[in-house]
C-alpha positions in Angstrom: 31.0 12.4 -15.1 30.8 14.9 -12.2 27.4 15.3 -10.4 27.2 18.8 -11.9 27.4 17.5 -15.5 24.7 14.8 -14.8 22.4 17.4 -13.4 23.0 19.7 -16.4 22.5 16.8 -18.8 19.1 16.0 -17.4 18.1 19.7 -17.0 18.7 20.0 -20.8 16.4 17.0 -21.5 19.1 14.5 -22.4 18.9 10.8 -21.4 21.2 9.6 -18.6 23.0 6.4 -18.9 22.5 3.6 -16.4 26.0 4.1 -15.2 25.4 7.8 -14.6 22.2 7.1 -12.7 23.7 4.3 -10.6 26.8 6.4 -9.8 24.7 9.5 -8.8 22.2 7.6 -6.6 25.0 5.5 -5.0 27.0 8.6 -4.2 23.9 10.3 -2.6 23.2 7.2 -0.5 26.8 7.1 0.8 26.7 10.8 1.6 29.2 11.8 -1.1 26.7 13.9 -3.0 24.9 16.6 -0.9 21.2 17.1 -0.6 21.2 20.2 -2.7 22.6 18.4 -5.8 20.2 15.5 -5.3 17.3 18.0 -5.0 18.5 19.7 -8.3 18.5 16.3 -10.1 15.0 15.4 -8.8 13.7 18.8 -9.9 15.2 18.2 -13.4 13.5 14.8 -13.5 10.2 16.5 -12.4 10.3 18.7 -15.4 12.0 16.5 -18.0 10.9 13.0 -16.9 12.7 9.7 -17.3 12.6 7.4 -20.4 11.8 3.7 -19.8 15.5 2.7 -19.8 16.3 5.5 -17.4 13.4 4.6 -15.1 14.5 1.0 -15.0 18.1 2.0 -14.1 16.8 4.5 -11.5 14.6 1.9 -9.9 17.3 -0.8 -10.1 19.8 1.5 -8.4 17.4 2.2 -5.5 16.5 -1.5 -5.3 20.1 -2.6 -5.1 21.1 0.1 -2.6 20.2 -2.4 0.2 19.2 -6.0 0.8 17.2 -7.7 -1.9 15.4 -10.7 -0.4 15.6 -14.1 -2.1 12.5 -16.3 -1.2 13.1 -18.8 -4.0 13.6 -21.6 -1.5 10.0 -21.2 -0.3 7.7 -23.2 -2.6 5.0 -21.4 -4.5 4.6 -18.1 -6.3 5.1 -15.2 -4.0 2.6 -12.4 -4.7 2.0 -9.0 -3.0 -0.5 -6.2 -3.4 0.2 -2.5 -3.1 -2.3 0.4 -2.8 -1.4 3.9 -3.7 -3.4 5.0 -0.6 -7.0 6.1 0.1 -9.5 6.8 2.8 -11.0 3.7 4.5 -8.8 1.4 2.5 -8.5 -1.7 4.7 -8.3 -4.2 1.8 -4.9 -5.6 2.7 -6.1 -6.9 6.1 -8.6 -9.2 4.4 -6.8 -9.7 1.1 -3.7 -11.3 2.7 -5.5 -14.0 4.6 -7.9 -14.7 1.7 -5.0 -15.2 -0.7 -3.0 -17.3 1.8 -6.1 -19.5 2.5 -6.2 -20.2 -1.2 -2.6 -21.3 -1.4 -0.8 -18.0 -2.4 2.4 -17.0 -0.5 2.0 -13.4 0.5 5.1 -11.4 1.6 3.7 -8.0 2.5 5.9 -5.1 3.6 3.5 -2.3 4.2 3.6 1.4 5.2 2.1 3.8 7.7 -0.4 6.5 7.1 0.7 9.3 4.7 -1.1 12.6 4.7 -4.8 12.0 4.7 -4.6 8.3 3.9 -4.5 5.5 6.4 -1.6 3.0 6.8 -1.9 -0.8 7.0 0.7 -1.0 9.8 -1.3 1.5 11.9 -4.4 -0.6 11.5 -2.6 -3.9 12.4 -1.2 -2.3 15.5 -4.7 -1.6 16.8 -4.9 -5.4 17.3 -3.6 -5.9 20.8 0.0 -7.3 20.7 0.3 -7.4 16.9 3.9 -6.9 15.9 5.0 -5.4 12.6 8.7 -5.0 13.5 9.6 -8.6 12.9 13.1 -9.4 11.5 13.7 -11.0 8.1 14.3 -14.5 9.5 10.8 -14.5 11.2 9.3 -12.9 8.0 10.7 -15.8 5.9 9.5 -18.4 8.5 6.0 -17.1 8.5 5.7 -16.8 4.7 6.8 -20.5 4.5 4.7 -21.7 7.4 1.6 -19.5 7.7 1.5 -18.4 4.1 1.6 -14.6 4.8 3.4 -12.1 6.9 2.7 -8.3 7.2 5.6 -6.2 8.4 7.1 -2.7 8.0 10.0 -1.7 5.9 13.4 -2.6 7.4 16.4 -0.4 7.5 18.2 -2.7 5.0 15.5 -2.6 2.2 15.9 0.2 -0.4 17.6 2.7 1.9 18.1 5.1 -1.0 14.3 5.4 -1.3 13.9 6.2 2.3 16.5 9.0 2.2 15.3 10.3 -1.2 11.6 10.4 -0.2 12.4 12.6 2.8 14.2 15.0 0.5 11.4 15.0 -2.1 8.9 15.7 0.7 10.5 19.1 1.4 11.5 20.1 -2.2 8.0 19.8 -3.9 8.9 16.8 -6.0 6.7 14.2 -4.3 4.0 14.3 -7.0 6.2 13.2 -9.9 5.1 10.0 -11.6 8.5 8.6 -12.4 9.7 9.2 -8.9 6.5 7.8 -7.3 6.7 4.7 -9.5 10.4 4.0 -8.8 9.8 4.6 -5.0 7.0 2.1 -4.9 8.5 -0.5 -7.1 12.0 -0.5 -5.5 10.5 -1.3 -2.1 8.2 -3.9 -3.5 10.8 -5.7 -5.7 13.1 -5.8 -2.7 10.6 -8.1 -0.8 11.5 -11.2 -2.8 8.2 -11.3 -4.7 7.5 -13.0 -8.1 4.4 -11.0 -8.9 2.6 -7.9 -7.8 -1.0 -6.5 -8.0 -1.2 -2.7 -7.9 -4.3 -0.9 -6.6 -4.1 2.6 -8.1 -6.7 4.8 -6.4 -8.2 7.6 -8.4 -10.5 10.4 -7.3 -11.0 13.1 -4.7 -9.5 11.0 -1.8 -6.5 9.7 -3.8 -3.1 11.2 -4.6 -4.0 10.7 -8.3 -7.1 12.9 -8.8 -7.7 12.1 -12.5 -8.1 8.8 -14.4 -5.4 10.1 -16.9 -2.8 10.5 -14.1 -3.8 7.3 -12.4 -3.5 5.3 -15.7 -0.1 6.9 -16.4 1.2 5.9 -13.0 -0.2 2.4 -13.3 1.3 1.8 -16.8 4.6 3.2 -15.5 4.8 0.8 -12.6 3.7 -2.2 -14.8 6.5 -1.2 -17.2 9.1 -1.2 -14.4 7.9 -4.6 -13.3 8.3 -6.0 -16.8 11.8 -4.5 -17.1 12.7 -6.3 -13.9 11.3 -9.6 -15.0 8.3 -9.6 -12.7 4.6 -10.1 -13.5 2.7 -7.0 -12.6 -1.0 -6.1 -13.1 -2.8 -2.9 -12.1 -6.4 -2.0 -11.3 -7.7 1.5 -11.1 -10.2 1.7 -8.3 -12.6 4.4 -7.1 -11.7 6.9 -4.4 -14.4 9.5 -5.0 -15.8 8.4 -1.6 -14.3 6.4 1.3 -14.0 2.7 0.7 -16.5 0.9 2.9 -18.1 2.8 5.8 -15.4 2.7 8.5 -12.6 5.3 8.8 -10.1 4.8 11.7 -7.8 2.0 12.6 -9.7 -0.3 15.0 -12.9 0.5 13.1 -11.3 -0.6 9.9 -10.0 -3.8 11.4 -13.6 -4.6 12.4 -14.8 -3.9 8.8 -11.9 -6.1 7.4 -13.2 -8.9 9.6 -16.7 -8.3 8.2 -15.3 -8.9 4.6 -14.2 -12.4 5.8 -17.6 -13.1 7.2 -19.4 -12.0 4.0 -21.0 -9.0 5.8 -19.0 -6.0 4.5 -20.3 -3.2 2.3 -20.6 -4.0 -1.3 -18.0 -1.6 -2.6 -15.4 -2.8 -0.2 -16.2 -6.5 -0.8 -16.0 -6.0 -4.6 -12.6 -4.1 -4.5 -11.1 -6.8 -2.2 -12.4 -9.7 -4.3 -11.2 -8.1 -7.6 -7.7 -7.5 -6.3 -7.3 -10.8 -4.5 -8.6 -12.7 -7.6 -5.7 -11.2 -9.6 -3.3 -12.5 -7.0 -4.7 -16.0 -7.4 -4.3 -15.9 -11.2 -0.7 -14.6 -11.0 0.1 -17.3 -8.5 -1.4 -19.9 -10.9 -3.7 -21.3 -8.2 -6.6 -20.4 -10.4 -6.7 -20.4 -14.3 -8.8 -17.3 -14.6 -10.6 -14.5 -12.7 -14.0 -16.4 -12.6 -12.4 -19.5 -11.0 -10.4 -17.3 -8.7 -13.5 -15.4 -7.6 -15.3 -18.7 -6.9 -12.4 -20.0 -4.8 -12.4 -16.8 -2.8 -16.1 -16.9 -2.2 -15.7 -20.5 -0.9 -12.9 -19.6 1.5 -15.1 -16.9 3.0 -18.2 -19.2 3.2 -16.3 -22.0 4.8 -14.5 -19.8 7.3 -11.0 -20.7 6.2 -10.1 -17.1 5.4 -11.2 -15.9 8.8 -9.2 -18.7 10.5 -6.2 -17.6 8.4 -6.4 -14.0 9.7 -6.5 -15.3 13.3 -3.5 -17.5 12.5 -1.5 -14.6 11.1 -2.4 -12.4 14.1 -1.3 -15.2 16.5 1.9 -15.8 14.7 2.8 -12.1 14.9 2.0 -11.8 18.6 -1.6 -10.5 18.3 -4.7 -11.5 20.2 -6.6 -13.7 17.7 -9.9 -13.3 19.6 -10.6 -10.1 17.8 -11.9 -12.0 14.8 -14.9 -13.2 16.8 -15.0 -10.7 19.7 -14.7 -7.0 18.6 -14.5 -5.9 22.3 -10.9 -7.0 22.2 -10.1 -4.0 20.0 -9.7 -0.5 21.3 -13.0 1.5 21.8 -13.5 5.2 21.7 -14.6 6.8 25.0 -17.3 8.7 23.3 -19.6 8.0 20.4 -21.5 10.9 19.0 -24.1 10.9 16.2 -23.7 13.6 13.5 -27.2 14.5 12.2 -28.1 16.0 8.9 -29.9 19.4 9.0 -31.7 18.7 5.7 -33.3 15.9 3.8 -32.2 14.5 0.4 -29.7 12.2 -1.2 -25.9 12.3 -0.7 -24.6 13.7 -3.9 -20.9 13.6 -3.1 -18.4 13.3 -0.3 -15.2 15.4 0.3 -13.1 12.3 0.7 -9.8 13.9 1.4 -11.4 16.2 4.0 -12.8 13.0 5.7 -9.3 11.6 5.8 -7.9 14.9 7.3 -10.7 14.9 9.9 -9.7 11.4 11.0 -6.1 12.6 11.3 -7.3 15.5 13.4 -9.1 13.1 15.7 -5.8 11.2 16.2 -6.3 8.3 13.7 -3.3 9.6 11.7 -0.1 11.7 12.1 0.1 15.4 11.8 3.8 15.2 12.6 6.3 12.3 12.3 6.3 11.7 16.1 2.5 12.1 16.6 0.9 9.3 18.6 -1.9 7.3 17.0 -5.2 6.8 18.8 -6.3 3.4 17.4 -9.9 3.8 18.7 -11.0 7.0 17.0 -12.7 7.5 13.7 -16.0 7.7 11.8 -18.7 5.4 10.6 -20.5 6.7 7.5 -24.1 5.8 7.9 -24.9 7.1 4.4 -22.8 7.2 1.2 -23.3 8.6 -2.3 -26.7 8.0 -3.6 -28.3 7.1 -0.3 -31.2 9.0 1.3 -30.8 11.1 4.4 -33.5 12.4 6.6 
């Protein structure tokens, strides 16, 4: 079937076959189908959606457009976590070493900041010397030996997704749940994982502003995982205010270290513990959430999670001293208190605005080639419900 006929079929609300989807996406990746026809199909999907079989075929086509890693020779269940993005979300920096310290193998391919949300790779690169551009052989070696590795997406993993996302970004089709879900899942399933924990953020600082949309996205991604034979669970977590109190790359690294020392804000600690506990259950190193939580609390109390973070950093070229000496991390040249002009209680925080303000300071990118300043950011001295004088 010609591309025109496939576009017309989806425009008219008919289901596409797996062969039609695979043929179309493959042709686009090879440059045989032009951007304008791909844009027409994504807009048709935006309005007409994809059925469960269509979505599985769409995700599978993107997944198989590049290298799909096989980590089956590495003993243990391989489990990753993915967050849909939020302000102050530094969970991965503590979650990976906590899970690895408890015996989970954690292959984590992360992203950079997107819009008002921070990126795990940008935070890691604020650690002096830390490399996220490691090749697949080193990635495999560290998962087997250290128990975790945190790198960026390689050119060979899900190349269709990379090309398609750039097109969606300029054709107003980014905020389409089937396309979001297939984008996330194609990248994650290419990592060689056995199971996945999804952190779907919901609220003013998230891409999903309502619980209804967040739940739909979560169920869609869980469904894709099941179609692909993977164990996937999803948690909806709050993003009506920044997570923790630190916003900014080096500042968030410090707060991630605080999680592993048992000294982090309660909301950040609870979110991290809940997500990591799910990883332990999926990896079968704990029979249930209560037992998983107890193991995580022990690995924090005995210092093994903190040691694991230092080990990961050392293995990836970073200076491991940052876990005990925060002066190793970049520091802002100026620190300025922002005082309230009135008294009362904080009723709400414009979370997305806080993220955009951090980007304006240099903590994120306004353009693709913008340089990141790892030192800048904010510390929230007061959060929702707390008194201000």
